[in-house]
mmCIF file as Biopython writes it, N, C-alpha, C and O atoms, coordinates in Angstrom:
data_model
#
loop_
_atom_site.group_PDB
_atom_site.id
_atom_site.type_symbol
_atom_site.label_atom_id
_atom_site.label_alt_id
_atom_site.label_comp_id
_atom_site.label_asym_id
_atom_site.label_entity_id
_atom_site.label_seq_id
_atom_site.pdbx_PDB_ins_code
_atom_site.Cartn_x
_atom_site.Cartn_y
_atom_site.Cartn_z
_atom_site.occupancy
_atom_site.B_iso_or_equiv
_atom_site.auth_seq_id
_atom_site.auth_asym_id
_atom_site.pdbx_PDB_model_num
ATOM 1   N N  . UNK A ? 1  ? 0.767   -1.139  -0.024 1.0 0.0 1  A 1 
ATOM 2   C CA . UNK A ? 1  ? 0.107   0.025   0.071  1.0 0.0 1  A 1 
ATOM 3   C C  . UNK A ? 1  ? 1.038   1.224   -0.012 1.0 0.0 1  A 1 
ATOM 4   O O  . UNK A ? 1  ? 2.010   1.373   0.728  1.0 0.0 1  A 1 
ATOM 5   N N  . UNK A ? 2  ? 0.617   2.178   -1.098 1.0 0.0 2  A 1 
ATOM 6   C CA . UNK A ? 2  ? 1.757   3.219   -1.358 1.0 0.0 2  A 1 
ATOM 7   C C  . UNK A ? 2  ? 1.356   4.309   -0.281 1.0 0.0 2  A 1 
ATOM 8   O O  . UNK A ? 2  ? 2.254   5.108   -0.016 1.0 0.0 2  A 1 
ATOM 9   N N  . UNK A ? 3  ? 0.302   4.451   0.299  1.0 0.0 3  A 1 
ATOM 10  C CA . UNK A ? 3  ? 0.087   5.512   1.149  1.0 0.0 3  A 1 
ATOM 11  C C  . UNK A ? 3  ? 0.016   5.278   2.626  1.0 0.0 3  A 1 
ATOM 12  O O  . UNK A ? 3  ? -0.299  6.167   3.417  1.0 0.0 3  A 1 
ATOM 13  N N  . UNK A ? 4  ? 0.361   3.882   3.021  1.0 0.0 4  A 1 
ATOM 14  C CA . UNK A ? 4  ? 0.491   3.473   4.311  1.0 0.0 4  A 1 
ATOM 15  C C  . UNK A ? 4  ? 1.360   4.264   5.264  1.0 0.0 4  A 1 
ATOM 16  O O  . UNK A ? 4  ? 2.515   4.603   5.004  1.0 0.0 4  A 1 
ATOM 17  N N  . UNK A ? 5  ? 0.726   4.529   6.373  1.0 0.0 5  A 1 
ATOM 18  C CA . UNK A ? 5  ? 1.201   5.319   7.592  1.0 0.0 5  A 1 
ATOM 19  C C  . UNK A ? 5  ? 1.412   7.011   7.135  1.0 0.0 5  A 1 
ATOM 20  O O  . UNK A ? 5  ? 2.342   7.735   7.492  1.0 0.0 5  A 1 
ATOM 21  N N  . UNK A ? 6  ? 0.303   7.368   6.282  1.0 0.0 6  A 1 
ATOM 22  C CA . UNK A ? 6  ? 0.076   8.802   5.898  1.0 0.0 6  A 1 
ATOM 23  C C  . UNK A ? 6  ? -1.523  9.107   5.950  1.0 0.0 6  A 1 
ATOM 24  O O  . UNK A ? 6  ? -2.490  8.351   5.858  1.0 0.0 6  A 1 
ATOM 25  N N  . UNK A ? 7  ? -1.427  10.365  6.116  1.0 0.0 7  A 1 
ATOM 26  C CA . UNK A ? 7  ? -2.960  11.173  5.978  1.0 0.0 7  A 1 
ATOM 27  C C  . UNK A ? 7  ? -2.503  12.548  5.759  1.0 0.0 7  A 1 
ATOM 28  O O  . UNK A ? 7  ? -1.371  13.032  5.792  1.0 0.0 7  A 1 
ATOM 29  N N  . UNK A ? 8  ? -3.883  13.165  5.480  1.0 0.0 8  A 1 
ATOM 30  C CA . UNK A ? 8  ? -3.621  14.690  5.362  1.0 0.0 8  A 1 
ATOM 31  C C  . UNK A ? 8  ? -5.426  15.034  5.884  1.0 0.0 8  A 1 
ATOM 32  O O  . UNK A ? 8  ? -6.374  14.272  5.701  1.0 0.0 8  A 1 
ATOM 33  N N  . UNK A ? 9  ? -5.451  16.023  6.370  1.0 0.0 9  A 1 
ATOM 34  C CA . UNK A ? 9  ? -6.598  16.793  6.595  1.0 0.0 9  A 1 
ATOM 35  C C  . UNK A ? 9  ? -6.771  18.295  5.926  1.0 0.0 9  A 1 
ATOM 36  O O  . UNK A ? 9  ? -5.731  18.912  5.697  1.0 0.0 9  A 1 
ATOM 37  N N  . UNK A ? 10 ? -7.904  18.846  5.637  1.0 0.0 10 A 1 
ATOM 38  C CA . UNK A ? 10 ? -8.514  19.924  5.122  1.0 0.0 10 A 1 
ATOM 39  C C  . UNK A ? 10 ? -9.370  20.641  5.872  1.0 0.0 10 A 1 
ATOM 40  O O  . UNK A ? 10 ? -9.985  20.184  6.835  1.0 0.0 10 A 1 
ATOM 41  N N  . UNK A ? 11 ? -9.442  21.823  5.445  1.0 0.0 11 A 1 
ATOM 42  C CA . UNK A ? 11 ? -10.550 22.676  5.998  1.0 0.0 11 A 1 
ATOM 43  C C  . UNK A ? 11 ? -11.960 22.139  5.920  1.0 0.0 11 A 1 
ATOM 44  O O  . UNK A ? 11 ? -12.428 21.650  4.891  1.0 0.0 11 A 1 
ATOM 45  N N  . UNK A ? 12 ? -12.629 22.261  7.090  1.0 0.0 12 A 1 
ATOM 46  C CA . UNK A ? 12 ? -14.125 21.751  6.969  1.0 0.0 12 A 1 
ATOM 47  C C  . UNK A ? 12 ? -15.188 22.564  6.362  1.0 0.0 12 A 1 
ATOM 48  O O  . UNK A ? 12 ? -15.743 23.412  7.061  1.0 0.0 12 A 1 
ATOM 49  N N  . UNK A ? 13 ? -15.525 22.401  5.165  1.0 0.0 13 A 1 
ATOM 50  C CA . UNK A ? 13 ? -16.183 23.488  4.383  1.0 0.0 13 A 1 
ATOM 51  C C  . UNK A ? 13 ? -17.774 23.404  4.964  1.0 0.0 13 A 1 
ATOM 52  O O  . UNK A ? 13 ? -18.656 24.177  4.591  1.0 0.0 13 A 1 
ATOM 53  N N  . UNK A ? 14 ? -17.985 22.207  6.047  1.0 0.0 14 A 1 
ATOM 54  C CA . UNK A ? 14 ? -19.446 21.866  6.340  1.0 0.0 14 A 1 
ATOM 55  C C  . UNK A ? 14 ? -19.387 22.242  7.962  1.0 0.0 14 A 1 
ATOM 56  O O  . UNK A ? 14 ? -20.295 21.823  8.680  1.0 0.0 14 A 1 
ATOM 57  N N  . UNK A ? 15 ? -18.435 22.946  8.465  1.0 0.0 15 A 1 
ATOM 58  C CA . UNK A ? 15 ? -18.801 23.283  9.753  1.0 0.0 15 A 1 
ATOM 59  C C  . UNK A ? 15 ? -19.630 24.349  9.983  1.0 0.0 15 A 1 
ATOM 60  O O  . UNK A ? 15 ? -19.538 25.388  9.330  1.0 0.0 15 A 1 
ATOM 61  N N  . UNK A ? 16 ? -20.561 24.152  10.995 1.0 0.0 16 A 1 
ATOM 62  C CA . UNK A ? 16 ? -21.560 24.780  11.252 1.0 0.0 16 A 1 
ATOM 63  C C  . UNK A ? 16 ? -21.507 25.431  12.731 1.0 0.0 16 A 1 
ATOM 64  O O  . UNK A ? 16 ? -21.742 26.620  12.948 1.0 0.0 16 A 1 
ATOM 65  N N  . UNK A ? 17 ? -21.251 24.723  13.464 1.0 0.0 17 A 1 
ATOM 66  C CA . UNK A ? 17 ? -21.266 25.077  14.910 1.0 0.0 17 A 1 
ATOM 67  C C  . UNK A ? 17 ? -19.654 25.005  15.530 1.0 0.0 17 A 1 
ATOM 68  O O  . UNK A ? 17 ? -18.810 24.300  14.976 1.0 0.0 17 A 1 
ATOM 69  N N  . UNK A ? 18 ? -19.412 25.649  16.484 1.0 0.0 18 A 1 
ATOM 70  C CA . UNK A ? 18 ? -18.066 25.901  17.061 1.0 0.0 18 A 1 
ATOM 71  C C  . UNK A ? 18 ? -17.674 24.280  17.424 1.0 0.0 18 A 1 
ATOM 72  O O  . UNK A ? 18 ? -16.477 24.038  17.273 1.0 0.0 18 A 1 
ATOM 73  N N  . UNK A ? 19 ? -18.342 23.372  17.787 1.0 0.0 19 A 1 
ATOM 74  C CA . UNK A ? 19 ? -18.120 22.070  18.220 1.0 0.0 19 A 1 
ATOM 75  C C  . UNK A ? 19 ? -17.725 21.167  17.066 1.0 0.0 19 A 1 
ATOM 76  O O  . UNK A ? 19 ? -16.986 20.192  17.209 1.0 0.0 19 A 1 
ATOM 77  N N  . UNK A ? 20 ? -18.272 21.555  15.889 1.0 0.0 20 A 1 
ATOM 78  C CA . UNK A ? 20 ? -17.663 20.870  14.603 1.0 0.0 20 A 1 
ATOM 79  C C  . UNK A ? 20 ? -16.280 20.918  14.664 1.0 0.0 20 A 1 
ATOM 80  O O  . UNK A ? 20 ? -15.768 21.798  15.355 1.0 0.0 20 A 1 
ATOM 81  N N  . UNK A ? 21 ? -15.562 20.102  14.044 1.0 0.0 21 A 1 
ATOM 82  C CA . UNK A ? 21 ? -14.291 19.901  13.576 1.0 0.0 21 A 1 
ATOM 83  C C  . UNK A ? 21 ? -13.728 21.207  12.717 1.0 0.0 21 A 1 
ATOM 84  O O  . UNK A ? 21 ? -14.442 21.854  11.951 1.0 0.0 21 A 1 
ATOM 85  N N  . UNK A ? 22 ? -12.649 21.419  12.916 1.0 0.0 22 A 1 
ATOM 86  C CA . UNK A ? 22 ? -12.055 22.645  11.887 1.0 0.0 22 A 1 
ATOM 87  C C  . UNK A ? 22 ? -11.303 22.210  10.618 1.0 0.0 22 A 1 
ATOM 88  O O  . UNK A ? 22 ? -10.966 23.006  9.741  1.0 0.0 22 A 1 
ATOM 89  N N  . UNK A ? 23 ? -11.061 20.872  10.584 1.0 0.0 23 A 1 
ATOM 90  C CA . UNK A ? 23 ? -10.463 19.983  9.847  1.0 0.0 23 A 1 
ATOM 91  C C  . UNK A ? 23 ? -11.067 18.467  9.543  1.0 0.0 23 A 1 
ATOM 92  O O  . UNK A ? 23 ? -11.421 17.788  10.507 1.0 0.0 23 A 1 
ATOM 93  N N  . UNK A ? 24 ? -11.162 18.033  8.428  1.0 0.0 24 A 1 
ATOM 94  C CA . UNK A ? 24 ? -11.400 16.695  8.267  1.0 0.0 24 A 1 
ATOM 95  C C  . UNK A ? 24 ? -10.324 16.175  7.219  1.0 0.0 24 A 1 
ATOM 96  O O  . UNK A ? 24 ? -9.530  16.867  6.583  1.0 0.0 24 A 1 
ATOM 97  N N  . UNK A ? 25 ? -10.487 14.758  7.186  1.0 0.0 25 A 1 
ATOM 98  C CA . UNK A ? 25 ? -9.520  14.135  6.365  1.0 0.0 25 A 1 
ATOM 99  C C  . UNK A ? 25 ? -9.411  12.699  6.497  1.0 0.0 25 A 1 
ATOM 100 O O  . UNK A ? 25 ? -10.299 12.198  7.186  1.0 0.0 25 A 1 
ATOM 101 N N  . UNK A ? 26 ? -8.509  11.871  5.990  1.0 0.0 26 A 1 
ATOM 102 C CA . UNK A ? 26 ? -8.258  10.662  5.814  1.0 0.0 26 A 1 
ATOM 103 C C  . UNK A ? 26 ? -6.981  10.145  6.351  1.0 0.0 26 A 1 
ATOM 104 O O  . UNK A ? 26 ? -6.092  10.997  6.349  1.0 0.0 26 A 1 
ATOM 105 N N  . UNK A ? 27 ? -6.638  8.968   6.818  1.0 0.0 27 A 1 
ATOM 106 C CA . UNK A ? 27 ? -5.191  8.556   6.895  1.0 0.0 27 A 1 
ATOM 107 C C  . UNK A ? 27 ? -5.242  7.030   7.200  1.0 0.0 27 A 1 
ATOM 108 O O  . UNK A ? 27 ? -5.998  6.475   7.998  1.0 0.0 27 A 1 
ATOM 109 N N  . UNK A ? 28 ? -4.135  6.365   6.282  1.0 0.0 28 A 1 
ATOM 110 C CA . UNK A ? 28 ? -3.901  4.826   6.654  1.0 0.0 28 A 1 
ATOM 111 C C  . UNK A ? 28 ? -2.730  4.374   7.293  1.0 0.0 28 A 1 
ATOM 112 O O  . UNK A ? 28 ? -1.593  4.429   6.823  1.0 0.0 28 A 1 
ATOM 113 N N  . UNK A ? 29 ? -3.123  3.846   8.574  1.0 0.0 29 A 1 
ATOM 114 C CA . UNK A ? 29 ? -2.175  3.626   9.600  1.0 0.0 29 A 1 
ATOM 115 C C  . UNK A ? 29 ? -2.083  1.984   9.631  1.0 0.0 29 A 1 
ATOM 116 O O  . UNK A ? 29 ? -3.129  1.420   9.949  1.0 0.0 29 A 1 
ATOM 117 N N  . UNK A ? 30 ? -0.941  1.153   9.333  1.0 0.0 30 A 1 
ATOM 118 C CA . UNK A ? 30 ? -0.846  -0.190  9.219  1.0 0.0 30 A 1 
ATOM 119 C C  . UNK A ? 30 ? -1.703  -1.059  8.348  1.0 0.0 30 A 1 
ATOM 120 O O  . UNK A ? 30 ? -2.015  -2.240  8.503  1.0 0.0 30 A 1 
ATOM 121 N N  . UNK A ? 31 ? -2.087  -0.013  7.171  1.0 0.0 31 A 1 
ATOM 122 C CA . UNK A ? 31 ? -3.191  -0.686  6.322  1.0 0.0 31 A 1 
ATOM 123 C C  . UNK A ? 31 ? -4.657  -0.333  6.581  1.0 0.0 31 A 1 
ATOM 124 O O  . UNK A ? 31 ? -5.534  -0.524  5.738  1.0 0.0 31 A 1 
ATOM 125 N N  . UNK A ? 32 ? -4.900  0.248   7.918  1.0 0.0 32 A 1 
ATOM 126 C CA . UNK A ? 32 ? -6.244  0.641   8.392  1.0 0.0 32 A 1 
ATOM 127 C C  . UNK A ? 32 ? -6.548  1.770   7.887  1.0 0.0 32 A 1 
ATOM 128 O O  . UNK A ? 32 ? -5.798  2.698   8.189  1.0 0.0 32 A 1 
ATOM 129 N N  . UNK A ? 33 ? -7.592  2.037   7.071  1.0 0.0 33 A 1 
ATOM 130 C CA . UNK A ? 33 ? -8.064  3.342   6.825  1.0 0.0 33 A 1 
ATOM 131 C C  . UNK A ? 33 ? -8.926  4.170   8.189  1.0 0.0 33 A 1 
ATOM 132 O O  . UNK A ? 33 ? -9.719  3.641   8.968  1.0 0.0 33 A 1 
ATOM 133 N N  . UNK A ? 34 ? -8.588  5.243   8.170  1.0 0.0 34 A 1 
ATOM 134 C CA . UNK A ? 34 ? -9.279  6.032   9.362  1.0 0.0 34 A 1 
ATOM 135 C C  . UNK A ? 34 ? -9.790  7.394   8.797  1.0 0.0 34 A 1 
ATOM 136 O O  . UNK A ? 34 ? -9.261  8.098   7.938  1.0 0.0 34 A 1 
ATOM 137 N N  . UNK A ? 35 ? -10.914 7.588   9.468  1.0 0.0 35 A 1 
ATOM 138 C CA . UNK A ? 35 ? -11.292 9.049   9.208  1.0 0.0 35 A 1 
ATOM 139 C C  . UNK A ? 35 ? -10.638 10.077  10.221 1.0 0.0 35 A 1 
ATOM 140 O O  . UNK A ? 35 ? -10.481 9.804   11.411 1.0 0.0 35 A 1 
ATOM 141 N N  . UNK A ? 36 ? -10.292 11.209  9.685  1.0 0.0 36 A 1 
ATOM 142 C CA . UNK A ? 36 ? -9.139  12.050  10.879 1.0 0.0 36 A 1 
ATOM 143 C C  . UNK A ? 36 ? -10.307 13.384  10.710 1.0 0.0 36 A 1 
ATOM 144 O O  . UNK A ? 36 ? -10.834 13.765  9.665  1.0 0.0 36 A 1 
ATOM 145 N N  . UNK A ? 37 ? -10.494 13.920  12.087 1.0 0.0 37 A 1 
ATOM 146 C CA . UNK A ? 37 ? -11.189 15.054  12.281 1.0 0.0 37 A 1 
ATOM 147 C C  . UNK A ? 37 ? -10.021 15.827  13.245 1.0 0.0 37 A 1 
ATOM 148 O O  . UNK A ? 37 ? -9.266  15.107  13.900 1.0 0.0 37 A 1 
ATOM 149 N N  . UNK A ? 38 ? -9.885  17.298  13.322 1.0 0.0 38 A 1 
ATOM 150 C CA . UNK A ? 38 ? -9.070  18.041  13.856 1.0 0.0 38 A 1 
ATOM 151 C C  . UNK A ? 38 ? -9.678  19.323  14.264 1.0 0.0 38 A 1 
ATOM 152 O O  . UNK A ? 38 ? -10.590 19.815  13.599 1.0 0.0 38 A 1 
ATOM 153 N N  . UNK A ? 39 ? -9.166  19.941  15.436 1.0 0.0 39 A 1 
ATOM 154 C CA . UNK A ? 39 ? -9.835  21.253  16.152 1.0 0.0 39 A 1 
ATOM 155 C C  . UNK A ? 39 ? -8.584  22.331  16.232 1.0 0.0 39 A 1 
ATOM 156 O O  . UNK A ? 39 ? -7.426  21.983  16.467 1.0 0.0 39 A 1 
ATOM 157 N N  . UNK A ? 40 ? -8.858  23.228  16.080 1.0 0.0 40 A 1 
ATOM 158 C CA . UNK A ? 40 ? -7.843  24.433  16.100 1.0 0.0 40 A 1 
ATOM 159 C C  . UNK A ? 40 ? -7.903  24.559  17.679 1.0 0.0 40 A 1 
ATOM 160 O O  . UNK A ? 40 ? -9.015  24.574  18.205 1.0 0.0 40 A 1 
ATOM 161 N N  . UNK A ? 41 ? -6.794  24.648  18.438 1.0 0.0 41 A 1 
ATOM 162 C CA . UNK A ? 41 ? -6.447  25.207  19.720 1.0 0.0 41 A 1 
ATOM 163 C C  . UNK A ? 41 ? -6.589  26.475  19.902 1.0 0.0 41 A 1 
ATOM 164 O O  . UNK A ? 41 ? -6.390  27.274  18.987 1.0 0.0 41 A 1 
ATOM 165 N N  . UNK A ? 42 ? -6.914  26.800  20.985 1.0 0.0 42 A 1 
ATOM 166 C CA . UNK A ? 42 ? -7.253  28.183  21.616 1.0 0.0 42 A 1 
ATOM 167 C C  . UNK A ? 42 ? -5.662  28.927  21.121 1.0 0.0 42 A 1 
ATOM 168 O O  . UNK A ? 42 ? -4.584  28.359  21.297 1.0 0.0 42 A 1 
ATOM 169 N N  . UNK A ? 43 ? -5.801  30.109  20.571 1.0 0.0 43 A 1 
ATOM 170 C CA . UNK A ? 43 ? -4.657  30.882  20.525 1.0 0.0 43 A 1 
ATOM 171 C C  . UNK A ? 43 ? -3.679  31.013  21.701 1.0 0.0 43 A 1 
ATOM 172 O O  . UNK A ? 43 ? -2.508  31.168  21.352 1.0 0.0 43 A 1 
ATOM 173 N N  . UNK A ? 44 ? -3.910  30.984  22.995 1.0 0.0 44 A 1 
ATOM 174 C CA . UNK A ? 44 ? -3.135  30.564  24.120 1.0 0.0 44 A 1 
ATOM 175 C C  . UNK A ? 44 ? -2.257  29.364  24.343 1.0 0.0 44 A 1 
ATOM 176 O O  . UNK A ? 44 ? -1.138  29.263  24.847 1.0 0.0 44 A 1 
ATOM 177 N N  . UNK A ? 45 ? -3.078  28.488  23.829 1.0 0.0 45 A 1 
ATOM 178 C CA . UNK A ? 45 ? -2.705  27.040  24.052 1.0 0.0 45 A 1 
ATOM 179 C C  . UNK A ? 45 ? -1.031  26.328  23.658 1.0 0.0 45 A 1 
ATOM 180 O O  . UNK A ? 45 ? -0.335  26.633  22.690 1.0 0.0 45 A 1 
ATOM 181 N N  . UNK A ? 46 ? -0.825  25.683  24.353 1.0 0.0 46 A 1 
ATOM 182 C CA . UNK A ? 46 ? 0.720   25.261  24.243 1.0 0.0 46 A 1 
ATOM 183 C C  . UNK A ? 46 ? 0.467   23.474  24.424 1.0 0.0 46 A 1 
ATOM 184 O O  . UNK A ? 46 ? 0.139   22.837  25.426 1.0 0.0 46 A 1 
ATOM 185 N N  . UNK A ? 47 ? 0.722   23.082  23.239 1.0 0.0 47 A 1 
ATOM 186 C CA . UNK A ? 47 ? 1.483   23.464  21.944 1.0 0.0 47 A 1 
ATOM 187 C C  . UNK A ? 47 ? 0.243   24.200  21.152 1.0 0.0 47 A 1 
ATOM 188 O O  . UNK A ? 47 ? -0.903  24.293  21.593 1.0 0.0 47 A 1 
ATOM 189 N N  . UNK A ? 48 ? 0.635   24.620  20.101 1.0 0.0 48 A 1 
ATOM 190 C CA . UNK A ? 48 ? -0.402  25.351  19.049 1.0 0.0 48 A 1 
ATOM 191 C C  . UNK A ? 48 ? -0.617  24.123  18.087 1.0 0.0 48 A 1 
ATOM 192 O O  . UNK A ? 48 ? -1.330  24.462  17.143 1.0 0.0 48 A 1 
ATOM 193 N N  . UNK A ? 49 ? -0.325  23.134  18.040 1.0 0.0 49 A 1 
ATOM 194 C CA . UNK A ? 49 ? -0.506  22.083  16.990 1.0 0.0 49 A 1 
ATOM 195 C C  . UNK A ? 49 ? -2.058  21.678  17.165 1.0 0.0 49 A 1 
ATOM 196 O O  . UNK A ? 49 ? -2.494  21.693  18.317 1.0 0.0 49 A 1 
ATOM 197 N N  . UNK A ? 50 ? -2.989  21.290  16.038 1.0 0.0 50 A 1 
ATOM 198 C CA . UNK A ? 50 ? -4.381  20.907  16.158 1.0 0.0 50 A 1 
ATOM 199 C C  . UNK A ? 50 ? -4.423  19.598  16.849 1.0 0.0 50 A 1 
ATOM 200 O O  . UNK A ? 50 ? -3.591  18.726  16.599 1.0 0.0 50 A 1 
ATOM 201 N N  . UNK A ? 51 ? -5.410  19.438  17.744 1.0 0.0 51 A 1 
ATOM 202 C CA . UNK A ? 51 ? -6.039  18.382  18.136 1.0 0.0 51 A 1 
ATOM 203 C C  . UNK A ? 51 ? -6.712  17.600  17.328 1.0 0.0 51 A 1 
ATOM 204 O O  . UNK A ? 51 ? -7.633  17.949  16.590 1.0 0.0 51 A 1 
ATOM 205 N N  . UNK A ? 52 ? -6.049  16.016  17.513 1.0 0.0 52 A 1 
ATOM 206 C CA . UNK A ? 52 ? -6.848  15.346  16.257 1.0 0.0 52 A 1 
ATOM 207 C C  . UNK A ? 52 ? -7.489  13.948  17.019 1.0 0.0 52 A 1 
ATOM 208 O O  . UNK A ? 52 ? -7.091  13.482  18.087 1.0 0.0 52 A 1 
ATOM 209 N N  . UNK A ? 53 ? -8.457  13.484  16.268 1.0 0.0 53 A 1 
ATOM 210 C CA . UNK A ? 53 ? -9.091  12.234  16.595 1.0 0.0 53 A 1 
ATOM 211 C C  . UNK A ? 53 ? -9.263  11.380  15.507 1.0 0.0 53 A 1 
ATOM 212 O O  . UNK A ? 53 ? -9.831  11.878  14.536 1.0 0.0 53 A 1 
ATOM 213 N N  . UNK A ? 54 ? -8.887  10.132  15.425 1.0 0.0 54 A 1 
ATOM 214 C CA . UNK A ? 54 ? -8.875  8.991   14.613 1.0 0.0 54 A 1 
ATOM 215 C C  . UNK A ? 54 ? -10.468 8.061   14.874 1.0 0.0 54 A 1 
ATOM 216 O O  . UNK A ? 54 ? -10.963 7.695   15.940 1.0 0.0 54 A 1 
ATOM 217 N N  . UNK A ? 55 ? -10.918 7.902   13.622 1.0 0.0 55 A 1 
ATOM 218 C CA . UNK A ? 55 ? -12.149 6.781   13.937 1.0 0.0 55 A 1 
ATOM 219 C C  . UNK A ? 55 ? -12.019 5.735   12.756 1.0 0.0 55 A 1 
ATOM 220 O O  . UNK A ? 55 ? -11.590 6.080   11.655 1.0 0.0 55 A 1 
ATOM 221 N N  . UNK A ? 56 ? -12.306 4.784   12.966 1.0 0.0 56 A 1 
ATOM 222 C CA . UNK A ? 56 ? -12.163 3.506   11.931 1.0 0.0 56 A 1 
ATOM 223 C C  . UNK A ? 56 ? -13.162 4.066   10.681 1.0 0.0 56 A 1 
ATOM 224 O O  . UNK A ? 56 ? -14.010 4.936   10.880 1.0 0.0 56 A 1 
ATOM 225 N N  . UNK A ? 57 ? -12.956 3.497   9.500  1.0 0.0 57 A 1 
ATOM 226 C CA . UNK A ? 57 ? -13.773 3.672   8.365  1.0 0.0 57 A 1 
ATOM 227 C C  . UNK A ? 57 ? -14.950 2.365   8.646  1.0 0.0 57 A 1 
ATOM 228 O O  . UNK A ? 57 ? -14.612 1.182   8.675  1.0 0.0 57 A 1 
ATOM 229 N N  . UNK A ? 58 ? -16.187 2.784   8.815  1.0 0.0 58 A 1 
ATOM 230 C CA . UNK A ? 58 ? -17.553 1.960   9.087  1.0 0.0 58 A 1 
ATOM 231 C C  . UNK A ? 58 ? -17.455 0.707   8.153  1.0 0.0 58 A 1 
ATOM 232 O O  . UNK A ? 58 ? -17.538 -0.384  8.719  1.0 0.0 58 A 1 
ATOM 233 N N  . UNK A ? 59 ? -17.309 0.721   6.964  1.0 0.0 59 A 1 
ATOM 234 C CA . UNK A ? 59 ? -17.134 -0.299  6.199  1.0 0.0 59 A 1 
ATOM 235 C C  . UNK A ? 59 ? -16.146 -1.295  6.513  1.0 0.0 59 A 1 
ATOM 236 O O  . UNK A ? 59 ? -16.420 -2.487  6.656  1.0 0.0 59 A 1 
ATOM 237 N N  . UNK A ? 60 ? -15.147 -0.866  6.606  1.0 0.0 60 A 1 
ATOM 238 C CA . UNK A ? 60 ? -13.763 -1.531  7.100  1.0 0.0 60 A 1 
ATOM 239 C C  . UNK A ? 60 ? -14.064 -2.426  8.232  1.0 0.0 60 A 1 
ATOM 240 O O  . UNK A ? 60 ? -13.856 -3.639  8.190  1.0 0.0 60 A 1 
ATOM 241 N N  . UNK A ? 61 ? -14.644 -1.692  9.422  1.0 0.0 61 A 1 
ATOM 242 C CA . UNK A ? 61 ? -14.846 -2.446  10.708 1.0 0.0 61 A 1 
ATOM 243 C C  . UNK A ? 61 ? -15.872 -3.315  10.573 1.0 0.0 61 A 1 
ATOM 244 O O  . UNK A ? 61 ? -15.848 -4.354  11.233 1.0 0.0 61 A 1 
ATOM 245 N N  . UNK A ? 62 ? -17.087 -3.001  9.582  1.0 0.0 62 A 1 
ATOM 246 C CA . UNK A ? 62 ? -17.995 -4.194  9.655  1.0 0.0 62 A 1 
ATOM 247 C C  . UNK A ? 62 ? -17.493 -5.384  8.867  1.0 0.0 62 A 1 
ATOM 248 O O  . UNK A ? 62 ? -17.727 -6.537  9.231  1.0 0.0 62 A 1 
ATOM 249 N N  . UNK A ? 63 ? -16.914 -5.137  7.960  1.0 0.0 63 A 1 
ATOM 250 C CA . UNK A ? 63 ? -16.106 -6.368  7.199  1.0 0.0 63 A 1 
ATOM 251 C C  . UNK A ? 63 ? -15.170 -7.103  8.090  1.0 0.0 63 A 1 
ATOM 252 O O  . UNK A ? 63 ? -15.066 -8.304  7.840  1.0 0.0 63 A 1 
ATOM 253 N N  . UNK A ? 64 ? -14.431 -6.610  9.130  1.0 0.0 64 A 1 
ATOM 254 C CA . UNK A ? 64 ? -13.507 -7.064  9.845  1.0 0.0 64 A 1 
ATOM 255 C C  . UNK A ? 64 ? -14.183 -8.037  10.919 1.0 0.0 64 A 1 
ATOM 256 O O  . UNK A ? 64 ? -13.635 -9.056  11.338 1.0 0.0 64 A 1 
ATOM 257 N N  . UNK A ? 65 ? -15.429 -7.592  11.302 1.0 0.0 65 A 1 
ATOM 258 C CA . UNK A ? 65 ? -16.236 -8.010  12.572 1.0 0.0 65 A 1 
ATOM 259 C C  . UNK A ? 65 ? -16.655 -9.043  11.813 1.0 0.0 65 A 1 
ATOM 260 O O  . UNK A ? 65 ? -16.546 -10.060 12.499 1.0 0.0 65 A 1 
ATOM 261 N N  . UNK A ? 66 ? -17.219 -9.379  10.390 1.0 0.0 66 A 1 
ATOM 262 C CA . UNK A ? 66 ? -18.044 -10.246 9.948  1.0 0.0 66 A 1 
ATOM 263 C C  . UNK A ? 66 ? -16.832 -11.418 9.534  1.0 0.0 66 A 1 
ATOM 264 O O  . UNK A ? 66 ? -17.306 -12.532 9.312  1.0 0.0 66 A 1 
ATOM 265 N N  . UNK A ? 67 ? -15.647 -11.325 9.433  1.0 0.0 67 A 1 
ATOM 266 C CA . UNK A ? 67 ? -14.696 -11.899 9.267  1.0 0.0 67 A 1 
ATOM 267 C C  . UNK A ? 67 ? -14.441 -12.580 10.496 1.0 0.0 67 A 1 
ATOM 268 O O  . UNK A ? 67 ? -14.525 -13.808 10.461 1.0 0.0 67 A 1 
ATOM 269 N N  . UNK A ? 68 ? -14.114 -11.970 11.689 1.0 0.0 68 A 1 
ATOM 270 C CA . UNK A ? 68 ? -13.935 -12.316 13.009 1.0 0.0 68 A 1 
ATOM 271 C C  . UNK A ? 68 ? -15.059 -13.380 13.648 1.0 0.0 68 A 1 
ATOM 272 O O  . UNK A ? 68 ? -14.786 -14.335 14.376 1.0 0.0 68 A 1 
ATOM 273 N N  . UNK A ? 69 ? -16.329 -12.998 13.217 1.0 0.0 69 A 1 
ATOM 274 C CA . UNK A ? 69 ? -17.362 -13.915 13.586 1.0 0.0 69 A 1 
ATOM 275 C C  . UNK A ? 69 ? -17.606 -15.240 12.838 1.0 0.0 69 A 1 
ATOM 276 O O  . UNK A ? 69 ? -18.270 -16.183 13.267 1.0 0.0 69 A 1 
ATOM 277 N N  . UNK A ? 70 ? -16.838 -15.151 11.416 1.0 0.0 70 A 1 
ATOM 278 C CA . UNK A ? 70 ? -16.857 -16.663 10.755 1.0 0.0 70 A 1 
ATOM 279 C C  . UNK A ? 70 ? -15.759 -17.407 11.268 1.0 0.0 70 A 1 
ATOM 280 O O  . UNK A ? 70 ? -15.584 -18.582 10.947 1.0 0.0 70 A 1 
ATOM 281 N N  . UNK A ? 71 ? -14.995 -16.781 12.061 1.0 0.0 71 A 1 
ATOM 282 C CA . UNK A ? 71 ? -13.950 -17.886 12.603 1.0 0.0 71 A 1 
ATOM 283 C C  . UNK A ? 71 ? -14.286 -18.351 13.758 1.0 0.0 71 A 1 
ATOM 284 O O  . UNK A ? 71 ? -13.488 -19.130 14.278 1.0 0.0 71 A 1 
ATOM 285 N N  . UNK A ? 72 ? -15.307 -18.081 14.353 1.0 0.0 72 A 1 
ATOM 286 C CA . UNK A ? 72 ? -15.881 -18.619 15.662 1.0 0.0 72 A 1 
ATOM 287 C C  . UNK A ? 72 ? -16.732 -19.910 15.573 1.0 0.0 72 A 1 
ATOM 288 O O  . UNK A ? 72 ? -17.224 -20.396 16.591 1.0 0.0 72 A 1 
#
């Protein structure tokens, strides 16, 4: 997999509330696809890097659960 252990985030064009992420994107870590969301920290925060959250791609989780159930 060429993009393994890489990801990218972009500005969230669909942000409607302050609680919505400022950025959204995707990442592949050890061959597993994740959705990535990120929020800007307050101007006085240290560090100034965004706060990130990773979530499994839903379809991939469903497939893995099905494979594991078949092994039982």
